[in-house]
C-alpha positions as CSV (number, residue, x, y, z in Angstrom):
1,M,-140.8,54.5,-60.7
2,F,-141.6,50.4,-60.5
3,A,-139.0,49.3,-58.8
4,R,-138.3,51.7,-56.0
5,L,-142.0,51.2,-55.4
6,L,-141.5,46.8,-55.3
7,R,-138.4,47.6,-53.3
8,R,-140.6,49.4,-50.8
9,R,-144.0,47.2,-50.5
10,R,-141.2,44.4,-50.0
11,R,-140.2,46.2,-47.6
12,M,-143.0,46.6,-45.6
13,L,-144.3,43.5,-46.0
14,S,-141.0,41.9,-44.3
15,E,-142.1,44.1,-40.9
16,R,-145.7,42.9,-41.1
17,L,-147.5,39.9,-39.3
18,S,-146.8,36.5,-40.1
19,F,-149.7,35.2,-42.8
20,T,-151.4,33.5,-39.5
21,S,-151.4,37.0,-36.9
22,F,-152.5,38.5,-40.3
23,I,-155.4,37.5,-41.5
24,R,-157.0,36.4,-37.4
25,L,-155.7,40.1,-37.1
26,G,-158.1,41.2,-40.1
27,Y,-161.1,39.7,-39.0
28,E,-160.5,40.8,-36.4
29,L,-160.4,44.5,-36.6
30,I,-162.6,44.6,-39.6
31,L,-165.2,41.7,-39.3
32,G,-165.0,41.3,-35.5
33,R,-165.2,37.8,-34.9
34,E,-162.6,35.1,-35.5
35,P,-162.2,33.8,-39.1
36,D,-164.3,30.5,-40.2
37,P,-162.4,27.9,-40.6
38,R,-163.0,27.7,-44.7
39,G,-162.1,31.0,-44.9
40,F,-158.8,31.6,-43.0
41,A,-157.7,28.9,-44.8
42,D,-158.5,29.8,-48.2
43,F,-156.2,32.8,-47.7
44,Q,-153.9,31.4,-46.2
45,E,-153.0,29.7,-49.5
46,R,-153.9,32.4,-51.6
47,L,-151.3,34.7,-49.6
48,R,-148.5,32.0,-49.5
49,S,-149.0,31.9,-53.2
50,Q,-149.0,35.4,-53.6
51,G,-152.8,35.1,-55.4
52,M,-153.4,37.8,-53.6
53,T,-151.7,40.8,-51.6
54,R,-152.6,41.9,-48.2
55,A,-153.9,45.0,-49.2
56,E,-156.4,43.1,-51.6
57,F,-157.1,40.6,-48.6
58,R,-158.4,43.7,-46.5
59,K,-160.4,44.7,-49.2
60,A,-161.9,41.5,-49.6
61,L,-163.0,42.0,-45.6
62,L,-164.1,45.7,-45.9
63,Y,-166.0,45.5,-49.5
64,S,-167.8,42.0,-47.9
65,A,-171.9,41.5,-47.7
66,E,-171.1,41.2,-44.3
67,F,-169.2,44.3,-43.2
68,Q,-171.5,46.0,-45.4
69,R,-173.9,44.4,-42.9
70,V,-172.2,45.2,-39.5
71,R,-172.2,48.7,-41.0
72,R,-175.7,49.2,-41.4
73,H,-176.2,48.5,-37.7
74,P,-174.3,52.2,-36.8
75,E,-174.1,51.6,-33.0
76,A,-171.4,49.0,-33.8
77,F,-169.3,51.2,-35.5
78,A,-170.0,54.5,-34.3
79,G,-167.2,57.1,-35.6
80,V,-165.3,54.4,-37.8
81,T,-164.5,54.4,-41.3
82,Y,-162.7,52.6,-43.3
83,G,-159.2,54.4,-43.0
84,L,-159.1,54.2,-39.0
85,I,-159.6,50.4,-39.2
86,A,-156.3,50.9,-41.3
87,L,-154.5,53.2,-39.0
88,H,-155.9,50.8,-36.3
89,E,-154.4,48.0,-38.1
90,S,-150.9,49.7,-38.6
91,R,-150.4,50.8,-34.7
92,T,-151.7,47.4,-34.0
93,L,-148.5,47.1,-35.4
94,M,-146.3,48.7,-34.5
95,V,-147.4,48.9,-31.2
96,R,-146.2,45.0,-31.3
97,G,-143.3,46.0,-32.4
98,L,-142.2,48.6,-29.8
99,P,-139.4,47.2,-27.1
100,K,-139.1,45.1,-24.4
101,A,-139.4,46.8,-21.4
102,E,-139.8,46.3,-17.4
103,G,-141.1,49.6,-16.3
104,I,-142.7,51.7,-19.1
105,L,-144.7,54.9,-19.1
106,D,-147.8,55.5,-21.2
107,L,-148.6,58.9,-21.5
108,G,-152.5,59.8,-22.6
109,G,-152.6,56.1,-22.9
110,A,-156.1,54.9,-21.4
111,C,-158.5,53.0,-23.3
112,E,-162.1,53.9,-22.6
113,G,-164.4,50.6,-20.8
114,Q,-160.8,48.8,-20.6
115,P,-158.3,49.9,-18.1
116,E,-155.9,47.7,-19.4
117,G,-155.0,50.6,-21.3
118,A,-154.2,50.7,-24.7
119,L,-150.8,49.5,-25.0
120,V,-152.2,45.8,-23.6
121,V,-155.6,46.9,-25.8
122,M,-153.7,46.6,-28.9
123,G,-150.9,43.6,-28.6
124,Y,-148.2,45.1,-26.6
125,P,-145.9,41.7,-26.2
126,Y,-144.1,41.6,-23.9
127,P,-143.9,41.1,-19.6
128,F,-143.9,44.2,-18.0
129,R,-142.8,45.0,-14.2
130,S,-144.9,47.6,-13.9
131,L,-147.3,50.6,-16.8
132,T,-147.5,53.9,-15.8
133,I,-150.3,55.5,-17.5
134,V,-150.7,59.2,-17.6
135,E,-153.8,60.8,-18.4
136,P,-155.1,64.4,-17.6
137,P,-157.5,64.9,-14.6
138,A,-161.2,64.6,-16.7
139,A,-162.0,68.2,-14.8
140,E,-158.9,68.9,-17.7
141,R,-159.8,66.5,-20.9
142,H,-161.7,68.1,-23.9
143,D,-165.3,66.6,-23.8
144,L,-163.5,64.2,-26.2
145,Y,-161.5,62.1,-24.0
146,K,-164.3,62.8,-20.8
147,G,-164.9,59.4,-20.6
148,A,-161.7,57.3,-21.4
149,C,-161.1,56.6,-18.1
150,R,-161.9,57.5,-14.3
151,D,-160.6,59.4,-12.0
152,E,-160.3,56.8,-9.5
153,V,-159.1,53.9,-11.1
154,Q,-155.3,53.1,-9.9
155,T,-154.7,50.2,-10.5
156,C,-155.6,47.1,-13.1
157,L,-153.8,43.5,-13.0
158,T,-153.8,42.4,-16.2
159,P,-151.4,38.5,-17.8
160,R,-149.0,41.4,-19.0
161,G,-147.7,42.6,-15.6
162,E,-149.5,45.3,-13.6
163,V,-151.5,49.2,-14.6
164,R,-151.0,51.9,-12.3
165,Y,-152.4,55.2,-13.4
166,L,-151.0,59.2,-12.9
167,F,-153.5,61.8,-13.5
168,R,-151.5,64.9,-14.2
169,S,-150.1,66.5,-16.9
170,M,-147.7,65.0,-19.3
171,A,-145.6,68.1,-19.1
172,D,-145.3,67.3,-15.6
173,L,-144.0,63.8,-14.0
174,A,-142.4,65.1,-10.9
175,P,-144.0,61.5,-9.3
176,V,-141.8,59.6,-12.0
177,A,-138.3,59.4,-10.7
178,S,-135.4,60.3,-12.7
179,E,-133.9,57.3,-14.2
180,S,-136.1,55.0,-13.9
181,V,-138.4,54.0,-16.9
182,D,-137.3,51.5,-19.4
183,L,-139.8,52.9,-22.3
184,V,-141.7,55.7,-23.0
185,F,-144.1,55.5,-25.3
186,S,-146.5,58.4,-26.2
187,G,-149.3,57.0,-28.7
188,E,-150.1,59.9,-30.7
189,S,-150.8,62.0,-27.7
190,I,-147.7,64.8,-28.5
191,E,-150.3,66.7,-30.7
192,H,-153.3,66.9,-27.8
193,V,-151.2,69.4,-26.1
194,T,-149.2,73.2,-27.6
195,K,-145.3,73.0,-29.4
196,E,-144.5,75.0,-26.4
197,E,-145.4,72.2,-24.0
198,A,-144.7,69.7,-26.4
199,G,-140.8,70.3,-25.1
200,R,-141.9,70.6,-21.7
201,V,-142.9,66.9,-22.5
202,F,-139.7,65.7,-24.0
203,A,-137.4,67.2,-21.2
204,E,-139.7,64.8,-18.3
205,V,-139.3,62.3,-20.7
206,R,-135.8,62.9,-21.1
207,R,-135.3,62.6,-17.5
208,V,-137.3,59.7,-16.4
209,L,-135.6,58.0,-19.0
210,K,-132.9,55.1,-18.0
211,P,-129.6,55.1,-19.9
212,G,-130.0,53.1,-22.6
213,G,-134.0,53.6,-22.3
214,S,-136.5,54.2,-25.6
215,F,-138.8,56.7,-26.4
216,C,-141.4,55.7,-29.0
217,F,-143.9,58.5,-30.2
218,D,-146.3,59.0,-33.1
219,T,-148.0,61.1,-34.3
220,P,-150.4,62.8,-37.3
221,N,-148.5,64.2,-40.4
222,R,-149.2,67.6,-40.5
223,R,-147.8,67.5,-44.5
224,V,-151.4,65.2,-45.5
225,T,-153.2,66.2,-42.3
226,R,-153.7,70.1,-43.7
227,I,-154.3,67.5,-47.5
228,Q,-156.9,66.3,-45.8
229,V,-158.8,68.6,-44.2
230,G,-157.4,72.7,-44.7
231,N,-154.6,74.6,-43.0
232,R,-157.0,76.9,-41.1
233,Q,-158.2,73.1,-38.8
234,F,-156.3,70.2,-37.7
235,I,-158.2,66.4,-38.2
236,N,-159.3,66.3,-34.3
237,A,-161.0,69.4,-32.2
238,D,-158.3,68.2,-29.5
239,H,-155.8,68.7,-31.3
240,K,-152.7,72.1,-30.7
241,H,-150.4,71.4,-33.2
242,E,-150.2,68.5,-35.6
243,Y,-146.0,68.5,-36.6
244,M,-144.0,67.6,-40.3
245,H,-141.0,65.5,-40.1
246,P,-138.3,67.9,-40.3
247,E,-140.1,70.1,-37.8
248,L,-140.0,67.6,-35.3
249,M,-136.2,65.7,-36.1
250,E,-134.8,68.9,-35.2
251,M,-137.1,69.2,-32.0
252,L,-135.6,65.4,-30.7
253,A,-132.5,67.0,-31.7
254,R,-132.7,70.2,-29.9
255,C,-134.2,68.0,-26.6
256,G,-131.4,65.9,-26.4
257,F,-132.5,62.7,-28.0
258,V,-130.4,60.4,-30.6
259,V,-133.7,59.3,-33.4
260,V,-133.1,55.6,-33.6
261,E,-135.5,54.7,-35.9
262,A,-138.3,56.9,-37.8
263,K,-140.7,55.2,-40.3
264,G,-144.0,55.9,-41.8
265,L,-148.0,54.4,-41.4
266,N,-149.6,54.4,-44.0
267,W,-148.3,55.7,-47.0
268,V,-150.2,58.3,-49.1
269,P,-147.9,58.8,-51.5
270,E,-150.7,59.8,-54.5
271,S,-152.6,62.4,-51.7
272,V,-148.8,64.4,-51.5
273,H,-147.9,64.9,-54.8
274,S,-151.1,65.2,-56.4
275,G,-152.4,67.6,-52.8
276,R,-155.8,65.6,-52.7
277,F,-156.4,63.6,-49.8
278,I,-157.7,60.1,-51.1
279,E,-158.8,57.8,-48.7
280,E,-158.8,54.7,-50.5
281,E,-154.6,54.9,-50.4
282,L,-154.4,55.5,-46.7
283,I,-156.6,51.9,-47.1
284,T,-154.4,50.3,-49.7
285,N,-151.2,51.3,-47.6
286,A,-151.1,50.3,-44.1
287,G,-148.5,49.1,-42.7
288,M,-145.1,51.4,-41.8
289,F,-142.4,52.8,-44.3
290,D,-139.3,54.4,-44.6
291,D,-140.7,56.4,-46.5
292,I,-141.6,58.6,-43.6
293,E,-142.8,62.4,-45.0
294,E,-145.2,60.5,-47.6
295,C,-147.0,58.8,-44.6
296,Y,-150.3,59.9,-42.8
297,L,-148.5,59.0,-39.3
298,L,-144.9,60.4,-38.2
299,Y,-143.2,56.9,-36.3
300,Y,-140.5,57.8,-33.9
301,R,-138.3,55.2,-31.6
302,C,-135.4,57.5,-29.7
303,R,-133.3,57.3,-27.0
304,R,-131.2,60.1,-24.7
305,G,-127.7,61.2,-26.3
306,G,-125.2,62.0,-24.6
């Protein structure tokens, strides 16, 4: 058992950011600032010498006196929990590992107050020719997302490329030409439509993808979320359906996709096997893992089948 866990940990670490980037990201997400030179040098040395694990670094920031002071001001971190910070860290890592693409379609990719959108904000590393964010019109959004973006936003120039907006259902991408997109990304959005609508989303994605293009998305793992909130509700009031891994694999195959990579984000094995949700696990086991069915989020990279 211990050897298997150790191999999993090594796989996870091999996929993570460099120590330098990891420390900077941790300070940015948890403390909201750049690392001070002394703290940066100390953490870098301890991580490199294996005197501290990445999980221990994260906990050191989360339980620091500085973070506790910040947490006393709820307006600074409204709605933020330790678990959400750990999930955001993992999803940022995921976004930075997405395929290089010139033409990108981002389904549900608005980021409140930042018209460049979530992909750019979370650090998608490559320049692109165009990135089109698909969002339903404000009148059709749940109250939680009314302020995600303004309907009058049309384009936004960023250092990576031009970002455009398309206000319509992601189950109907009629304005997007067939075989015109290199990458379709859906960041925790497929669960916001019904399972029937999701089938239409997948069909539209397959239509607009170029041969050789990629469809990448993440979504909550129902095997875990039902432990967290029970069988009768979802983790978000706007969720219509939360998926299990076998269910999505079957849907993707039926819709004509080949899954190239399937990984999980934030590994929570004790929660899964005990039937009791343990947030500490969610926090300490941030990252991407091969053991997808025991993770909080499911992630897939797909291509069109023949």
